[in-house]
C-alpha angles and dihedrals in degrees: 000000000000134000129332129203143182127230108207126026102215129123100290091047090073091063090054093044091055091047092050092050092050097049110098092215096049131088107192106207115152148027128202123201144150102238113065096207094050093045092050093049091049093047092048091051093056100030096243136128119272126223132178099176119072096207093050090047093053093045099045112024098065092210123170100190129031130191111208114211102161123122111290101257089050094058093087102070099049093036096054095044094046095044092050088052090057096255115146113232136210107189127199115239131311103038089222140327095250139037090235090061092046092053093047090054093049092050090049090052090053092051093047095038089232131141125236125200131182126229107240102146094170088075086072095055108118094230090051091051090052091055092049092048092048090054096044093048093051095243091142097032114236116349106249104167129031123187135190118191118175117170104179141149136225120181128206091261088064092053092044092053092081127022093227095058119104095014131110093224096045103035104020092221144348133251093350095052102035114023109021098041090094092058092043089054091052092048091055091044090054101038107030131222124357122237102182138001138188117192148164134196140181147158104256107172111359106088092165095068137060100219134078121274096187137038137171131189142174119213140197111199123211088250089062093253121133130231141193131201127193115168128164145162090199101092114100112220100028114245114188151305116235141175119195134179128199118203133211090254090062092251119130132203126188147167133211100213095179133025128189118342109017118241114268114182110240093004112054132017128222102273103186133033120248108257141179104251099180128034118155100154106145110260094011101074092107093054092072096077092045092052093046091054091048092049093048090051092049091049089059093050099050137051097245093195090061105024101073095039086054091053092051095045089051092048092050093050090049089052092052092048091049093044092236137121116277122246092260107041132203089248090058089049089054091049091060091049089049089052097053091039088057091055091053092047094046090051090051097047100035093229143085121284120221122217139266101036135166136236112285110256101165099058132050096207102104094250090312096309091116098035103060145355090254098247117140 
């Protein structure tokens, strides 16, 4: 297939490096990063070439696929340059911190005829797949209500671990952009496109950071279904992250994607297995306990921090080889950015936001993130 590389040598990059080395169609050959000492240490660990200059990297490395693991606002520079050069990209979540950056990446991919995929490894969780299959097969009728509830916790040590964390410039946002984007992606995957949203956000108990730690939103989907979002990093200890869907038959299916302390690469492991928490499909009620036991047993057999990243890396490489779109497309990555951007804008303006909408060009307030605290 040709060479693979990583852009960014932080904690999550190690998961991708291992996956690239294990894939039989991948030859992992280079890493690109901003800090020479870190890049060299990373390159030495995996036996690859080290680069600190993007232009040199694109001219000399000869890579065909790049995995971008830099902080979210920094995705844009390497993504646009690499995509225009014809390099296929798998980008860590979220795709970007703004719609403007998303659109620039997508235009660059068109010019370079490259493919872009988004890392959303929770889509490959077995309990998540069950929910998706139940919806698609009509087991719950039409989905009429989708809910995201994430009650997590981040302490000051977490934000102090990297200078970019907890800042608008370095992180692009808080719980919406960094932690809850996985659940937001699943909500859209289950429920479809959004028509209208009303949201609020604020920083409730983290005075040492700039960004929001809590957000809520109410949604009307284009199908007519309703949705609700409650996400927070203010619950100590962390409780869970869940996505649930109610169908027109009255049956509900749901998944707890995260339990207890949320996974932080290099800092905190995955403590609890993903499990289906609700399953009231007629005739299948008794399957819930069976599935939960199977999923708990699987969790003990695998390394969950590596397993699902490996599945997504493998799927992306298969997509590139087959010249098809990956499982999680760049458009779906943009949809998640559009969703959290709408919550920021709605909080700023004190009114509902209609979809689709375009990058803000008339205001320099980062979709309202710099203009207000988001309280209505």
